[in-house]
LUMLUMGU-339220 format. One record per residue (C-alpha): x, y, z. Coordinates in Angstrom, 3 decimals, always signed. Example, Ala and Ser with C-alpha at 12.3 -4.5 7.8 and 13.67 -1.06 7.14 Angstrom:
<recs>
px py pz
+12.300 -4.500 +7.800
+13.670 -1.060 +7.140
</recs>
This chain:
<recs>
px py pz
+0.000 +0.000 +0.000
+1.284 +3.465 -0.876
+2.512 +5.536 +2.047
+0.100 +8.281 +1.055
-2.799 +5.922 +1.686
-1.321 +4.651 +4.963
-0.911 +8.093 +6.528
-2.666 +8.238 +9.894
-2.755 +10.930 +12.593
-0.697 +8.616 +14.830
+2.282 +8.435 +12.465
+5.095 +10.646 +13.692
+7.819 +12.366 +11.691
+10.497 +9.722 +12.324
+8.259 +6.897 +11.096
+7.366 +8.775 +7.918
+10.949 +9.773 +7.107
+12.214 +6.234 +7.800
+9.819 +4.758 +5.239
+10.195 +7.587 +2.715
+13.544 +9.449 +3.138
+12.608 +12.046 +0.526
+9.817 +13.162 +2.847
+12.394 +14.805 +5.116
+12.120 +18.087 +3.217
+8.384 +17.652 +3.112
+8.219 +17.582 +6.898
+10.025 +20.899 +7.005
+7.412 +22.395 +4.694
+4.662 +20.947 +6.858
+6.199 +22.538 +9.946
+6.454 +25.833 +8.096
+2.830 +25.563 +7.032
+1.732 +24.824 +10.594
+3.811 +27.724 +11.978
+2.240 +30.202 +9.557
-1.243 +28.979 +10.254
-1.880 +27.349 +6.889
-1.850 +23.839 +8.320
-4.437 +24.580 +10.979
-4.390 +23.380 +14.579
-6.010 +19.979 +14.299
-4.411 +16.653 +13.491
-6.762 +16.129 +10.535
-5.866 +19.475 +8.977
-2.142 +18.731 +9.370
-2.701 +15.358 +7.778
-4.435 +17.034 +4.867
-1.445 +19.393 +4.502
+0.899 +16.363 +4.381
-1.158 +14.837 +1.631
-1.281 +18.100 -0.302
+2.490 +18.519 -0.109
+3.079 +14.946 -1.200
+0.749 +15.165 -4.176
+2.223 +18.474 -5.309
+5.905 +17.759 -4.924
+6.756 +14.095 -4.608
+4.386 +11.858 -6.532
+6.455 +10.696 -9.553
+3.524 +10.583 -11.990
+1.980 +13.985 -11.371
+4.550 +16.681 -12.099
+7.777 +17.060 -13.983
+10.782 +18.571 -12.219
+10.064 +22.027 -13.635
+6.401 +21.878 -12.705
+7.333 +20.916 -9.136
+9.443 +24.033 -8.767
+6.596 +26.217 -10.009
+4.171 +24.468 -7.648
+6.487 +24.974 -4.695
+6.565 +28.731 -5.344
+2.778 +28.882 -5.621
+2.274 +26.779 -2.493
+4.674 +28.833 -0.385
+2.912 +32.023 -1.441
-0.419 +30.523 -0.472
+0.635 +29.455 +3.030
+2.217 +32.791 +3.953
-0.215 +35.247 +5.470
-1.122 +37.842 +2.855
-0.856 +40.622 +5.438
+2.807 +39.756 +5.838
+3.502 +39.694 +2.115
+1.838 +42.954 +1.108
+2.991 +46.478 +1.868
+0.522 +49.305 +2.209
+1.846 +52.585 +0.723
+1.408 +55.876 +2.571
+2.257 +59.304 +1.143
+3.912 +61.846 +3.424
+4.943 +65.450 +2.828
+8.622 +66.348 +3.085
+9.341 +67.980 +6.446
+6.019 +66.897 +7.986
+5.070 +63.968 +10.238
+3.378 +60.738 +9.212
+1.621 +57.983 +11.169
+2.442 +54.339 +10.451
-0.706 +52.590 +11.705
-0.437 +49.231 +13.428
-3.046 +47.465 +15.567
-2.836 +44.019 +17.135
-5.893 +41.817 +16.900
-5.401 +39.138 +19.520
-7.545 +37.408 +22.112
-4.629 +37.385 +24.531
-4.269 +40.611 +26.552
-1.229 +42.786 +25.893
+0.922 +43.277 +28.985
+3.365 +46.143 +28.228
+5.808 +45.073 +30.966
+6.324 +41.750 +29.176
+6.271 +43.170 +25.665
+9.223 +43.521 +23.296
+8.760 +45.262 +20.001
+10.814 +47.127 +17.476
+9.997 +48.945 +14.282
+12.420 +48.181 +11.482
+13.043 +49.738 +8.071
+14.360 +48.529 +4.747
+15.967 +51.597 +3.188
+16.641 +51.872 -0.530
+20.321 +52.788 -0.006
+21.049 +50.336 +2.828
+21.792 +46.642 +2.369
+20.684 +45.673 +5.878
+17.476 +46.336 +7.764
+17.766 +49.152 +10.307
+16.117 +49.599 +13.706
+13.763 +52.578 +13.791
+12.302 +52.358 +17.310
+12.702 +49.735 +20.044
+10.938 +48.745 +23.257
+12.173 +45.969 +25.558
+9.965 +44.628 +28.350
+7.861 +47.750 +28.264
+10.763 +50.215 +28.336
+11.986 +52.210 +25.337
+15.618 +51.608 +24.473
+16.812 +53.290 +21.314
+20.512 +52.518 +21.638
+20.344 +50.300 +18.505
+18.357 +52.951 +16.632
+19.700 +53.872 +13.194
+21.150 +57.437 +13.414
+18.851 +58.762 +10.676
+15.882 +58.234 +13.011
+17.278 +59.758 +16.219
+14.636 +61.983 +17.889
+12.267 +61.469 +14.965
+10.106 +58.565 +16.189
+7.415 +58.063 +18.814
+5.203 +55.210 +19.980
+2.210 +55.576 +22.280
+3.070 +53.691 +25.483
-0.261 +54.491 +27.115
-2.046 +52.683 +24.259
+0.107 +49.553 +24.038
-2.212 +47.584 +26.323
-5.047 +48.156 +23.839
-2.907 +46.798 +20.989
-1.992 +50.126 +19.383
+1.599 +49.698 +18.164
+1.500 +52.623 +15.705
+4.617 +54.678 +15.050
+4.789 +58.450 +14.524
+7.618 +59.371 +12.141
+8.535 +63.050 +12.283
+10.324 +65.461 +9.940
+10.125 +63.326 +6.812
+13.267 +63.374 +4.683
+14.145 +62.224 +1.199
+15.992 +59.286 +2.806
+12.609 +57.985 +3.966
+11.253 +57.826 +0.414
+10.352 +54.268 -0.664
+11.466 +52.846 +2.691
+9.470 +49.850 +3.911
+8.682 +49.764 +7.623
+7.462 +46.786 +9.622
+7.017 +45.731 +13.239
+8.325 +42.739 +15.179
+6.768 +42.016 +18.528
+7.050 +39.317 +21.163
+5.196 +38.849 +24.451
+5.720 +36.342 +27.246
+3.612 +35.324 +30.220
+4.759 +35.162 +33.836
+6.515 +31.840 +33.191
+8.424 +33.248 +30.182
+6.287 +31.319 +27.728
+5.589 +33.021 +24.411
+2.027 +34.303 +24.265
+2.106 +36.483 +21.144
+4.723 +36.790 +18.418
+4.873 +38.138 +14.914
+8.004 +38.528 +12.812
+6.753 +40.987 +10.197
+3.628 +42.936 +10.978
+2.084 +46.107 +9.549
+4.311 +46.396 +6.476
+4.106 +49.964 +5.206
+5.962 +51.648 +2.349
+6.410 +55.404 +2.705
+6.445 +57.678 -0.317
+7.810 +61.162 +0.359
+6.716 +64.091 -1.784
+6.500 +67.860 -1.955
+4.690 +70.125 -4.393
+6.673 +72.096 -6.955
+6.322 +75.845 -7.350
+4.236 +77.030 -10.283
+6.553 +76.958 -13.327
+7.933 +80.222 -14.715
+8.258 +80.551 -18.498
+10.540 +83.186 -20.049
+11.059 +83.876 -23.775
+14.353 +84.819 -25.413
+13.495 +86.506 -28.731
+17.125 +86.837 -29.769
+17.609 +83.055 -29.833
+13.921 +82.184 -30.182
+13.922 +79.903 -27.172
+11.574 +79.527 -24.202
+12.793 +78.422 -20.766
+10.692 +76.811 -18.028
+11.875 +76.655 -14.400
+10.369 +75.301 -11.178
+11.794 +74.736 -7.715
+11.330 +73.111 -4.328
+9.604 +69.843 -5.235
+10.089 +66.099 -4.801
+10.391 +63.484 -6.307
+11.719 +63.915 -9.860
+8.899 +65.359 -11.992
+7.867 +64.840 -15.584
+8.187 +68.061 -17.612
+6.446 +68.490 -20.966
+6.206 +71.307 -23.510
+3.182 +71.702 -25.774
+1.854 +74.232 -28.269
-1.398 +74.517 -30.175
-0.314 +71.632 -32.406
+0.761 +69.155 -29.714
+3.964 +68.079 -27.985
+7.264 +69.881 -28.490
+10.725 +68.342 -28.367
+12.694 +70.208 -25.685
+16.324 +69.938 -24.703
+17.173 +67.521 -21.883
+15.881 +69.018 -18.602
+18.467 +70.034 -16.017
+17.705 +68.838 -12.467
+19.665 +70.028 -9.433
+19.104 +68.772 -5.882
+19.299 +71.200 -2.967
+21.987 +69.978 -0.592
+20.098 +71.095 +2.504
+16.463 +70.158 +1.948
+16.880 +67.476 -0.704
+14.253 +69.135 -2.901
+14.745 +69.368 -6.650
+14.966 +72.332 -9.030
+14.251 +71.733 -12.712
+14.758 +73.794 -15.860
+14.127 +73.097 -19.535
+14.411 +75.017 -22.816
+12.658 +74.544 -26.147
+12.923 +76.142 -29.583
+9.998 +78.364 -30.521
+8.693 +80.317 -33.504
+6.629 +83.440 -33.905
+2.903 +83.317 -33.139
+3.066 +80.243 -30.886
+1.273 +79.570 -27.619
+3.565 +77.337 -25.541
+2.710 +75.603 -22.274
+5.147 +74.110 -19.785
+3.598 +71.434 -17.525
+5.240 +69.810 -14.497
+3.730 +66.570 -13.141
+4.522 +65.201 -9.659
+4.136 +61.396 -9.969
+3.615 +60.789 -6.232
+1.095 +63.545 -5.550
-0.538 +63.126 -9.007
-0.344 +66.894 -9.267
+0.154 +68.953 -12.445
+1.165 +72.625 -12.551
+1.426 +74.544 -15.838
+2.145 +77.975 -17.272
+1.314 +79.273 -20.761
+3.058 +82.020 -22.730
+2.414 +83.516 -26.166
+5.181 +84.258 -28.672
+2.969 +86.565 -30.776
+4.348 +89.154 -33.227
+3.614 +92.057 -30.882
+6.172 +90.852 -28.368
+8.746 +90.283 -31.070
+7.809 +93.652 -32.694
+8.129 +95.364 -29.335
+11.550 +93.824 -28.865
+12.580 +94.896 -32.393
+11.172 +98.381 -31.818
+13.125 +98.754 -28.611
+16.267 +97.634 -30.405
+15.588 +100.079 -33.267
+14.990 +102.903 -30.806
+18.197 +102.140 -29.029
+19.982 +102.145 -32.403
+18.575 +105.560 -33.389
+19.457 +106.977 -29.992
+22.979 +105.635 -30.316
+23.376 +107.241 -33.776
+22.070 +110.555 -32.424
+24.471 +110.481 -29.505
+27.425 +109.659 -31.720
+26.418 +112.380 -34.224
+26.103 +114.955 -31.455
+29.505 +114.002 -30.148
+31.081 +114.453 -33.578
+29.463 +117.866 -34.029
+30.728 +118.942 -30.617
+34.273 +117.818 -31.429
+34.271 +119.664 -34.779
+32.884 +122.822 -33.182
+35.551 +122.815 -30.498
+38.276 +122.353 -33.085
+36.936 +125.224 -35.229
+36.572 +127.479 -32.212
+40.139 +126.774 -31.134
+41.462 +127.774 -34.533
+39.222 +130.880 -34.863
+39.759 +132.408 -31.427
+43.571 +133.228 -31.593
+43.283 +134.792 -35.096
+40.592 +137.308 -34.106
+42.410 +138.253 -30.900
+45.388 +139.476 -32.905
</recs>
């Protein structure tokens, strides 16, 4: 009789592995399933998990080697709690505070004096996870806190007993952008037995943003170019030029980051012609916000510029002519004056 058919709730791990050595890895997966809650708490549900694992991974007539690998990936994703796999994004404004919500739903009461928790972050420029805020046996201890978060975090100790483990993150910086935060907590009873534990809880990805200033468009009629500038925003925006006929092809935008605030300044130029209406639009991808400015390159502006230049030219000729007349008069007077005195 096949081992699959002979499985009973009384069979222990050693008996199973002795009869089928390749089940050794299976037992590890079963333990993982049980630990994550996918295997259930009853003997019958664990037995069903054993059968499922065997049918998916080890029966020689069901799956090829490649199919087994695919099935393993699918099965592991299914047994892991979806709340631990997903990450809820929250948008925060640069320089402001943001709340990372986290509530514990548990039948067991939370005793802060026996509670250990720490918020941790995966930063985009750091290889290792960093401690953001820590509490050991009910007392805050931020010695292991990553320096970037010094004096910028707060938990609510008076609400821990009600299961509120939320974190207040202050003075948001560009370093916090796209960081993923999560909570680990562990609680013991009076006999040091684990009552509650969760390795990754309340995964939250923070997106940092700041609005750009309304773009300024200036026109250079000597070179027939328009320039668009905007400052003080984050993250990198999308800048587009359009006229009455559609999109224009600008030069590559120049983006400079402010060393102090981390905000970005952007500028872009585009070739123009007479009698155009050009619009510069700046889109912030995080805030889904668009700011735009429109300018006309009509003939009156160009004519005004040409008129001013012509006026300046006439004035210059007049000044030069007057100067020449004055020089000639002085020369004539110098020659005339001594002769008539004699």
